[in-house]
GUTOR-696954 format. One record per atom (N, C-alpha, C, CB): x, y, z; residue number from 0; atom name. Coordinates in pm, whole numbers, plus 50000, padded with zeros to 5 digits. Glycine has a CB too. Layout:
// GUTOR-696954
X;Y;Z;NUM;CA
...
// end
This chain:
// GUTOR-696954
53984;64768;20040;0;N
54101;64727;20090;0;CA
54134;64818;20206;0;C
54204;64726;19985;0;CB
54080;64978;20162;1;N
54127;65063;20244;1;CA
54026;65038;20380;1;C
54131;65210;20175;1;CB
53944;64995;20396;2;N
53836;64925;20486;2;CA
53895;64821;20577;2;C
53725;64854;20398;2;CB
54013;64772;20529;3;N
54069;64675;20620;3;CA
54015;64532;20601;3;C
54042;64721;20759;3;CB
53963;64512;20465;4;N
53917;64371;20439;4;CA
54010;64316;20308;4;C
53742;64370;20404;4;CB
53971;64183;20317;5;N
54074;64111;20184;5;CA
53972;64138;20071;5;C
54119;63909;20197;5;CB
54040;64170;19971;6;N
53963;64156;19825;6;CA
53943;64038;19765;6;C
54025;64221;19722;6;CB
53844;64021;19699;7;N
53874;63897;19593;7;CA
53811;63953;19437;7;C
53778;63730;19653;7;CB
53921;63952;19345;8;N
53905;64002;19230;8;CA
53955;63924;19106;8;C
53958;64119;19239;8;CB
53932;63970;18981;9;N
53993;63885;18879;9;CA
54089;63975;18833;9;C
53901;63829;18768;9;CB
54162;63893;18760;10;N
54313;63974;18702;10;CA
54310;64049;18550;10;C
54447;63844;18686;10;CB
54200;64135;18590;11;N
54174;64259;18476;11;CA
54277;64327;18489;11;C
54050;64358;18490;11;CB
54291;64405;18376;12;N
54401;64507;18389;12;CA
54400;64595;18479;12;C
54418;64574;18291;12;CB
54510;64597;18529;13;N
54568;64691;18640;13;CA
54548;64622;18807;13;C
54474;64851;18626;13;CB
54455;64559;18785;14;N
54432;64482;18928;14;CA
54525;64459;18989;14;C
54378;64364;18932;14;CB
54631;64369;18918;15;N
54744;64292;18989;15;CA
54848;64377;19034;15;C
54807;64190;18902;15;CB
54839;64505;18969;16;N
54946;64588;19023;16;CA
54896;64665;19166;16;C
54989;64697;18904;16;CB
54765;64617;19214;17;N
54769;64667;19336;17;CA
54748;64571;19444;17;C
54683;64764;19344;17;CB
54674;64475;19404;18;N
54635;64349;19498;18;CA
54733;64215;19468;18;C
54464;64303;19466;18;CB
54810;64193;19572;19;N
54890;64081;19564;19;CA
54822;63960;19602;19;C
55002;64097;19639;19;CB
54829;63853;19520;20;N
54759;63733;19606;20;CA
54824;63667;19687;20;C
54708;63635;19538;20;CB
54759;63644;19793;21;N
54760;63575;19914;21;CA
54813;63687;20022;21;C
54855;63438;19903;21;CB
54825;63801;19992;22;N
54890;63897;20095;22;CA
54762;64004;20111;22;C
55051;63976;20031;22;CB
54704;64040;20019;23;N
54600;64141;20023;23;CA
54454;64090;19974;23;C
54649;64257;19934;23;CB
54453;63956;19913;24;N
54340;63888;19890;24;CA
54351;63787;19807;24;C
54251;63960;19852;24;CB
54248;63747;19701;25;N
54255;63635;19612;25;CA
54206;63695;19521;25;C
54196;63510;19640;25;CB
54272;63614;19403;26;N
54223;63621;19252;26;CA
54126;63500;19222;26;C
54356;63612;19144;26;CB
54030;63527;19150;27;N
53955;63432;19072;27;CA
53938;63451;18928;27;C
53833;63424;19123;27;CB
53920;63318;18857;28;N
53918;63344;18699;28;CA
53832;63455;18691;28;C
53862;63219;18602;28;CB
53823;63520;18562;29;N
53700;63602;18516;29;CA
53568;63493;18471;29;C
53752;63704;18372;29;CB
53446;63565;18484;30;N
53345;63501;18480;30;CA
53310;63337;18510;30;C
53321;63535;18378;30;CB
53377;63318;18651;31;N
53330;63172;18715;31;CA
53310;63216;18854;31;C
53449;63035;18705;31;CB
53160;63196;18826;32;N
53110;63226;18959;32;CA
53161;63119;19095;32;C
52945;63222;18939;32;CB
53155;62998;19023;33;N
53200;62878;19139;33;CA
53333;62945;19214;33;C
53252;62704;19053;33;CB
53389;62963;19127;34;N
53545;63002;19188;34;CA
53535;63136;19300;34;C
53661;63058;19039;34;CB
53460;63229;19275;35;N
53427;63304;19334;35;CA
53357;63292;19491;35;C
53373;63347;19250;35;CB
53261;63186;19448;36;N
53185;63143;19574;36;CA
53301;63052;19685;36;C
53040;63033;19517;36;CB
53381;63012;19624;37;N
53485;62902;19698;37;CA
53593;63027;19755;37;C
53576;62761;19564;37;CB
53643;63140;19678;38;N
53725;63207;19757;38;CA
53632;63299;19857;38;C
53825;63286;19667;38;CB
53533;63327;19870;39;N
53442;63394;19969;39;CA
53434;63285;20080;39;C
53288;63436;19903;39;CB
53401;63151;20049;40;N
53394;63061;20150;40;CA
53539;63043;20227;40;C
53341;62932;20091;40;CB
53657;63063;20155;41;N
53770;63021;20196;41;CA
53819;63141;20291;41;C
53860;62982;20077;41;CB
53771;63247;20295;42;N
53798;63362;20350;42;CA
53722;63362;20478;42;C
53769;63473;20262;42;CB
53563;63334;20477;43;N
53474;63335;20561;43;CA
53513;63159;20682;43;C
53315;63350;20453;43;CB
53618;63100;20646;44;N
53644;62960;20688;44;CA
53758;62974;20766;44;C
53664;62856;20574;44;CB
53827;63065;20696;45;N
53962;63126;20779;45;CA
53985;63274;20838;45;C
54079;63117;20686;45;CB
53937;63287;20950;46;N
53938;63417;21012;46;CA
54080;63483;21020;46;C
53880;63403;21151;46;CB
54161;63395;21061;47;N
54300;63444;21087;47;CA
54345;63496;20959;47;C
54399;63332;21143;47;CB
54367;63417;20833;48;N
54388;63478;20695;48;CA
54318;63594;20689;48;C
54346;63394;20581;48;CB
54171;63601;20682;49;N
54128;63719;20655;49;CA
54152;63862;20739;49;C
54011;63692;20647;49;CB
54176;63828;20873;50;N
54229;63943;20908;50;CA
54356;64019;20865;50;C
54235;63928;21013;50;CB
54458;63911;20874;51;N
54595;63935;20802;51;CA
54577;63996;20696;51;C
54671;63824;20768;51;CB
54531;63922;20598;52;N
54509;63989;20458;52;CA
54439;64152;20450;52;C
54405;63884;20377;52;CB
54333;64146;20562;53;N
54283;64267;20548;53;CA
54362;64381;20612;53;C
54157;64261;20594;53;CB
54458;64334;20707;54;N
54507;64466;20791;54;CA
54641;64498;20646;54;C
54590;64417;21011;54;CB
54680;64381;20614;55;N
54803;64403;20513;55;CA
54748;64489;20406;55;C
54866;64261;20445;55;CB
54625;64484;20363;56;N
54562;64597;20228;56;CA
54539;64701;20274;56;C
54426;64569;20149;56;CB
54496;64707;20417;57;N
54484;64852;20450;57;CA
54599;64950;20470;57;C
54418;64858;20563;57;CB
54722;64865;20513;58;N
54811;64898;20539;58;CA
54900;64955;20394;58;C
54850;64796;20618;58;CB
54889;64864;20281;59;N
54955;64886;20139;59;CA
54851;65015;20059;59;C
54953;64713;20039;59;CB
54743;65006;20107;60;N
54646;65138;20029;60;CA
54696;65288;20092;60;C
54446;65119;20073;60;CB
54680;65284;20259;61;N
54731;65361;20322;61;CA
54872;65450;20296;61;C
54729;65297;20407;61;CB
54933;65329;20256;62;N
55091;65382;20207;62;CA
55119;65423;20082;62;C
55192;65283;20217;62;CB
55046;65365;19973;63;N
55117;65373;19857;63;CA
54999;65463;19773;63;C
55163;65215;19794;63;CB
54867;65506;19824;64;N
54755;65533;19744;64;CA
54719;65667;19800;64;C
54640;65421;19750;64;CB
54807;65741;19887;65;N
54709;65870;19938;65;CA
54703;65970;19805;65;C
54787;65967;20091;65;CB
54627;66087;19840;66;N
54593;66191;19737;66;CA
54712;66215;19721;66;C
54505;66311;19762;66;CB
54795;66278;19821;67;N
54930;66352;19778;67;CA
55018;66265;19695;67;C
55016;66397;19903;67;CB
55045;66145;19742;68;N
55115;66037;19635;68;CA
55061;66045;19482;68;C
55083;65876;19687;68;CB
54926;66034;19477;69;N
54885;66019;19327;69;CA
54872;66160;19296;69;C
54743;65931;19293;69;CB
54878;66276;19318;70;N
54899;66350;19276;70;CA
55044;66420;19219;70;C
54839;66382;19337;70;CB
55140;66352;19320;71;N
55258;66355;19282;71;CA
55298;66286;19176;71;C
55322;66331;19365;71;CB
55264;66162;19155;72;N
55272;66056;19060;72;CA
55237;66151;18914;72;C
55152;65918;19102;72;CB
55104;66191;18934;73;N
55039;66226;18822;73;CA
55108;66350;18745;73;C
54901;66253;18861;73;CB
55174;66457;18856;74;N
55246;66578;18796;74;CA
55377;66536;18759;74;C
55256;66700;18892;74;CB
55422;66433;18832;75;N
55581;66374;18755;75;CA
55534;66321;18590;75;C
55662;66195;18866;75;CB
55410;66256;18570;76;N
55402;66206;18433;76;CA
55392;66330;18324;76;C
55274;66109;18423;76;CB
55306;66435;18385;77;N
55274;66553;18335;77;CA
55401;66606;18266;77;C
55220;66641;18441;77;CB
55489;66630;18361;78;N
55622;66684;18336;78;CA
55711;66607;18250;78;C
55688;66702;18457;78;CB
55701;66484;18259;79;N
55785;66393;18182;79;CA
55731;66401;18031;79;C
55780;66239;18244;79;CB
55573;66393;18017;80;N
55540;66413;17867;80;CA
55559;66566;17840;80;C
55379;66364;17827;80;CB
55563;66706;17893;81;N
55625;66826;17844;81;CA
55765;66806;17774;81;C
55640;66921;17960;81;CB
55812;66723;17863;82;N
55983;66732;17838;82;CA
55987;66670;17712;82;C
56094;66644;17955;82;CB
55909;66551;17688;83;N
55905;66485;17572;83;CA
55854;66539;17453;83;C
55848;66385;17591;83;CB
55796;66649;17478;84;N
55681;66729;17400;84;CA
55588;66659;17328;84;C
55732;66817;17304;84;CB
55526;66568;17418;85;N
55421;66473;17365;85;CA
55326;66514;17371;85;C
55403;66364;17409;85;CB
55273;66621;17321;86;N
55123;66700;17298;86;CA
55017;66582;17320;86;C
55102;66776;17121;86;CB
55025;66518;17232;87;N
54903;66366;17232;87;CA
54862;66310;17353;87;C
54962;66225;17162;87;CB
54995;66262;17457;88;N
54955;66217;17563;88;CA
54929;66296;17671;88;C
55023;66138;17590;88;CB
54955;66459;17659;89;N
54925;66552;17756;89;CA
54749;66601;17749;89;C
55035;66680;17728;89;CB
54747;66618;17605;90;N
54575;66613;17571;90;CA
54496;66483;17626;90;C
54546;66611;17393;90;CB
54558;66382;17610;91;N
54485;66260;17679;91;CA
54451;66275;17824;91;C
54572;66135;17669;91;CB
54569;66302;17858;92;N
54559;66307;18026;92;CA
54457;66422;18082;92;C
54719;66343;18094;92;CB
54479;66539;18006;93;N
54369;66656;18041;93;CA
54217;66605;17995;93;C
54410;66811;17949;93;CB
54172;66552;17927;94;N
54047;66482;17903;94;CA
54034;66362;17970;94;C
54027;66457;17771;94;CB
54104;66295;18035;95;N
54065;66222;18154;95;CA
54064;66309;18260;95;C
54149;66110;18184;95;CB
54137;66399;18316;96;N
54110;66490;18439;96;CA
53976;66580;18451;96;C
54224;66588;18445;96;CB
53929;66605;18294;97;N
53822;66705;18282;97;CA
53675;66597;18318;97;C
53828;66788;18102;97;CB
53726;66467;18309;98;N
53596;66366;18303;98;CA
53563;66310;18444;98;C
53625;66232;18201;98;CB
53692;66360;18539;99;N
53646;66323;18696;99;CA
53563;66413;18772;99;C
53764;66309;18787;99;CB
// end
């Protein structure tokens, strides 16, 4: 998406929070190669839609998924965990960060 191209994805956990059907790309059912092939052909045959979705995808990513914004959101999450004294969540977050 950040490359200015539409995405073709499955609706696995979290993907539909980033990709909007028809705006940034297309969704296909999981483990359905025929649907994937049709989606690829659809984008190949419609350059206007491909360009429109790609531009929208790039704008969406550059606006909503900058390093600064992601860090701010993680910091807010950690502060909320501390406020609630939820050490288990904080410990899990630390493990995730250490593994990156």
